[in-house]
C-alpha positions as MATLAB code, in Angstrom:
seq = 'MSQSVADPFPPQPVHATEIGTAGSAIGAIVPGRTAAYVSSPITTGRRLTARDTAEARDEARRENLAHSREVVGRLRSVLEGVVIDPAAMEDQPGWTQCDYRTLWVRVIERYVCKAVFVDDWQYSKGCALEFLACVRLHIPTLTERLAPISPAEGQELIRSAATLMRSKGESAEFHDGVMRELDRVSTNP';
ca = [
      51.873   42.172   52.842;
      55.553   42.475   51.978;
      56.978   44.101   48.870;
      57.583   41.659   46.033;
      61.264   40.790   45.732;
      60.836   40.586   41.946;
      59.193   44.014   41.744;
      60.573   46.261   44.481;
      60.097   49.971   44.908;
      62.402   51.628   44.251;
      63.608   49.356   41.437;
      66.823   47.421   42.049;
      68.513   46.833   38.669;
      70.494   43.708   37.837;
      72.293   44.995   34.709;
      73.699   48.341   35.887;
      76.595   48.434   33.395;
      74.381   47.763   30.379;
      71.838   50.294   31.644;
      74.575   52.917   31.818;
      75.760   52.077   28.302;
      72.252   52.185   26.829;
      71.497   55.460   28.581;
      74.744   57.040   27.380;
      74.084   55.959   23.790;
      71.004   58.164   23.734;
      73.330   61.122   24.309;
      74.735   60.509   20.828;
      71.312   61.439   19.441;
      69.758   63.808   21.967;
      71.563   67.055   22.769;
      70.961   67.672   26.475;
      67.444   67.866   27.850;
      65.627   68.466   24.564;
      63.614   65.298   23.921;
      59.976   64.466   24.473;
      59.427   61.139   26.220;
      56.402   58.903   25.697;
      55.415   56.893   28.766;
      53.269   53.929   27.744;
      51.909   50.973   29.694;
      53.483   47.842   28.231;
      53.888   44.952   30.685;
      51.601   46.258   33.425;
      48.547   48.459   33.273;
      44.784   48.415   32.949;
      44.619   46.180   29.863;
      46.588   43.530   31.752;
      44.413   43.507   34.871;
      42.036   40.555   35.010;
      43.990   38.758   32.274;
      44.589   35.427   33.933;
      46.343   33.446   31.211;
      49.690   34.002   29.540;
      47.912   34.132   26.179;
      45.527   36.848   27.374;
      48.428   38.858   28.866;
      50.363   38.570   25.596;
      47.317   39.889   23.714;
      46.994   42.807   26.150;
      50.696   43.597   25.695;
      50.226   43.617   21.901;
      47.254   45.978   22.339;
      49.363   48.260   24.556;
      52.200   48.303   22.017;
      49.860   49.026   19.089;
      48.265   51.948   20.917;
      51.681   53.264   21.937;
      52.955   53.119   18.324;
      49.873   55.038   17.179;
      50.399   57.759   19.789;
      54.145   58.028   19.087;
      53.501   58.345   15.339;
      51.026   61.147   15.934;
      53.363   62.942   18.349;
      56.290   62.711   15.941;
      54.184   64.536   13.373;
      53.333   67.436   15.708;
      56.265   67.812   18.101;
      59.613   69.254   17.140;
      62.783   67.383   17.995;
      63.385   63.854   19.194;
      60.514   61.797   20.593;
      61.834   58.937   22.727;
      59.729   55.783   22.432;
      60.738   53.233   25.104;
      58.182   50.767   23.733;
      60.292   50.444   20.577;
      63.244   49.001   22.493;
      63.733   45.304   21.846;
      63.646   43.003   24.841;
      67.105   42.603   26.335;
      68.126   39.062   27.311;
      68.010   38.596   31.060;
      66.743   42.104   31.836;
      64.177   42.490   34.580;
      61.451   45.105   34.759;
      63.643   46.819   37.367;
      66.367   47.158   34.715;
      64.001   48.769   32.197;
      62.486   51.065   34.810;
      65.935   52.179   35.948;
      67.074   52.841   32.373;
      64.049   54.953   31.468;
      64.173   57.001   34.674;
      67.821   57.767   33.913;
      66.890   58.757   30.355;
      64.221   61.105   31.730;
      66.732   62.611   34.142;
      69.323   63.286   31.423;
      67.501   63.951   28.148;
      63.841   64.871   28.615;
      62.239   68.316   28.563;
      58.604   67.083   28.516;
      56.843   63.753   28.975;
      53.651   62.515   27.359;
      51.651   59.886   29.225;
      49.535   57.503   27.145;
      45.962   56.908   28.337;
      45.631   54.585   31.349;
      49.285   55.192   32.252;
      48.427   55.393   35.952;
      47.815   51.620   36.112;
      51.370   50.892   34.924;
      54.174   50.545   37.453;
      56.757   51.900   35.022;
      54.624   54.863   34.004;
      53.855   55.732   37.628;
      57.599   55.696   38.352;
      58.280   57.844   35.274;
      55.650   60.335   36.430;
      57.414   60.519   39.799;
      60.744   61.183   38.042;
      59.155   64.020   36.070;
      57.586   65.564   39.169;
      60.903   65.412   41.027;
      62.620   67.250   38.154;
      59.748   69.670   37.382;
      59.443   68.242   33.858;
      56.104   69.128   32.248;
      53.763   66.139   31.999;
      51.081   65.875   29.325;
      48.287   63.551   28.245;
      48.513   61.850   24.867;
      46.374   64.751   23.553;
      49.029   67.160   24.925;
      46.877   68.554   27.748;
      48.865   69.292   30.925;
      48.783   66.855   33.846;
      49.527   68.659   37.093;
      51.448   66.833   39.803;
      48.281   66.786   41.930;
      46.184   65.367   39.067;
      48.736   62.661   38.356;
      48.994   61.823   42.024;
      45.225   61.421   42.254;
      45.173   59.217   39.123;
      47.830   56.935   40.630;
      45.986   56.842   43.970;
      42.715   55.891   42.235;
      44.471   53.226   40.152;
      45.979   51.701   43.300;
      42.561   51.646   44.956;
      41.031   49.891   41.935;
      43.903   47.403   41.794;
      43.435   46.502   45.469;
      39.659   46.133   44.967;
      40.408   43.502   42.296;
      42.751   41.624   44.609;
      45.908   42.817   42.842;
      48.989   44.146   44.587;
      49.315   47.920   44.618;
      52.525   47.960   46.661;
      54.633   49.474   43.893;
      52.056   52.221   43.369;
      51.941   52.793   47.128;
      55.709   53.329   47.080;
      55.361   55.845   44.252;
      52.580   57.604   46.191;
      54.723   57.859   49.330;
      57.473   59.499   47.269;
      55.020   61.832   45.508;
      53.623   62.838   48.904;
      57.151   63.510   50.140;
      58.095   65.497   47.033;
      54.909   67.573   47.174;
      55.508   68.532   50.803;
      59.242   69.247   50.233;
      59.457   70.888   46.802;
];
């Protein structure tokens, strides 16, 4: 099975200039690598699996967003400093998922000192990619309850998610790409 042109790993952005501008704008608010980042499943993930109509997928996306808002609100009350909430970004006309994924990885690389992963993150392509970015940069990764997620634990969660996705007849190619990179990073720290 070949990698989906619409959803390649690694992501191939279409709007590189706008991504750079949006990423730089965050620097006006976040001094260096001091922010917490909240990685939430939005357009892919467990709630969206087995949703076979556009209406059902829209409902799952609304559920993902509501849960993300709840987690971000709680984190903002207990964490010091800026908490970056990618789910709050309005949809950008013409942007692809590759554009969003590229933007948020760049934000992690430039501004993040810790990342919080919302429950069921491992089923999300974007979250899996964000976990990889954190592992590459040795950024602490936490559950939504602020318990640590080790690189090995996260890797196993992504591997299990990919296995479940394949068992349901869904593509796990993006996750497989993330796993190959995590394997490479773990053997060449």
